[in-house]
Every structure is written in C-alpha cells, then in structure tokens.
C-alpha positions, 0 to 999 in steps of 0.5 A: 500500499502507498505511504504518503510521507510528505506534504507541504502547504506553500503558498503560490498554488504550484504542485509537485507529485514525487512517486518512488517505489523503493521496495517491491511487495513480497514475491515480486522479482525486483530488487529493493532500490536502496538509494531512491530515499535519498532522492526523494527526500532531497526532491521534497526539500528542493521544490518546497523552497522553490514554492511547490506544494509537494506530495511525496508517495512512497511504494504505491501499486500500480493502480495507486500510481494511476490514481495519484496522478489522475487525482492531481491532474484535477487539482487547481495549479497556478502556473506549474506541475512537476511530476516525478516517477522513480522505479524499475521500469523498461520502455514505456512503463515503470513498475508499481510495488505489487510489479504492476506496469505502469504506462507512461502514455496513460499518466501523461494523457491524464494532463490533456484537459482543458484545465491544464492545457495552458499550465507548464507540466514537467516530468522526470523519470528515474527508471531504466528504458532497456537492458543495454550498457552505454560504454562510453561504484558498484551500482544497481540498475533501475531495470526489469530485464525480459519485458517486451517493448511494446508500444515504445513511442506511444508515451511520446505522442501522449505528451500533452501540450505545454510540457517537457519530459526528461528521462534518466536514460535513452531508450533501450538503456539501464538507468544507474541507482546508487546507495546515495541516490541517482546520478539523474535526480541528484544532478537535478537538485545540484543544478537548482540549488546552485546560484542561478540554477533556478533561473535557468530556462527549462531547455537550459535546465535540461541541457546542463543536466544532460551535459553533467551526467554525460561528461562527469559520470562514469560507473565503476566496480565490476562489469560496470566499470567505465560505463557512462550515462546520458539523460534524454528529453522529449524529442521536441518541446510540444507546440505552444510551449515557452522555453523561456519559463524558468522554475523561478518565474513559475514559483514564488519562493523566497531566498533560497540557500546554496547547497551543493552535493557531490556525486559519490560513486560506490566502490 
C-alpha cells in the first residue's frame, strides 16, 4: 500500500507529485532500490524551497500510481506542475510496488484536459528503459529485464501541450542507482540549488543536466566499470511551450540556500 510521507502547504498554487518505489511486495521479482529514498527526500526539500506544494508517496501499487496522477491532474494549479516517477522500468513503463506495469502514456494523458492545457508541466522519470549499457561504484540498475518493448513511442505521442519530459536514460538503456541516490535526480537537485540554477530556462536546465551526467559520470566497479550515462528529453518541445519559462518565474519562493552535493560513486 502507498505511504504518503510528505506534504507541504506552500503558497503560490504550483504543485509537485513525487512517486517513488523503493521496496517491492513480497514475491515480486524486482530488487529493492536502496538509494531512491535519498532522491525523494532531497527533491521534496528542493521543490518546497521553490514554492511548490509537494506530495510525496512511497511504494504505491500500479493502480495507486494511476490514481495519484489522475487526482492531481484535476486539482487547481497556479502556473506549473512537476511530476517525478522513480522505480524499476522498461521502455514506456515503470513498475508499481506490486510489480504491475504503469504505462507512461496513460500518466501523461491525464494532463490533456482543458484546465491543464495552459499550465506548464514538467516530468522527470528515473527508471531503466531497457538493459543496454553505454560504454562511453558498484551500482544497481533500475531495470526489469525481459519485458517486451511494446508501444515504445506511445508515451511520446501522449505528451500534452506545454509539457517537457526528461528521462534518466535514452530508449533501450539502463539507469544507474547508487546508495546515495541516482545520478540523474541528484544532478537535477544540484543544479536547482546552485546560484542561478532556478533561473535557468527549462531547455537550459535539461541541457545542463545532460551535459553534467554525460561528461562527469562514469560507473566504477565490476562489469559496469567505465559505463556512461546520458539522460534524454522528449524529442521536441510541444507546440505552445515557452522555452523561456524558468522554475523561478513559475514559483513564489523566497531566497534559497546554496547547497551543492557531490556525486560519490560506490567503490
């Protein structure tokens, strides 16, 4: 059953939903994701400082994940919604704590209503999209190997207008998870907490995440030694999406505290 671990009531009306699966139900053949709690805790803190009303849910089932996004898509939003999904996955899906597949196409389609059409919607997905490794810590990967890659483009086609989606890895590749968190989401937090980070345009933010992960991350240890990572965003920003939007302009947060956290690979 889903555990709701955090909610804040910040002013401004912008909302964020963080859904993270760290431990799977008994009998589900998916390993626990020990570093995911580090990501969710830090994301909650960063987004709260940016003025978002943040809901954090841990270990929901597949059906509960659908319900969470259905419900938040019907709530009043000021200017911006941020959705974060963190779990094991394959191309086009992530998995609930019960092992059920959650289709990203269905998640994105929740936000196509007229009420949400004019709102900026940002999605960050920390999950594998296949089993390939980029040659380019002993780490875990957020993959569940063996699931067929069906409807691999359907989630792209379902992305509503005024939206941007960023994935931890390109199609077909694994996403690394470390005991201190994922390189993808930790890099997102690093950039947002740096001086000027929250004033980056959305496209600049995604470009900077891509650059840092691609050029500054390299796995160490065992068969993954030397493997690289590069996040991927939606192929093109949908029509009517304004690339000049920044999280600072979309929020009503006060002065932020500078805090940078280095990535420490597991040896």
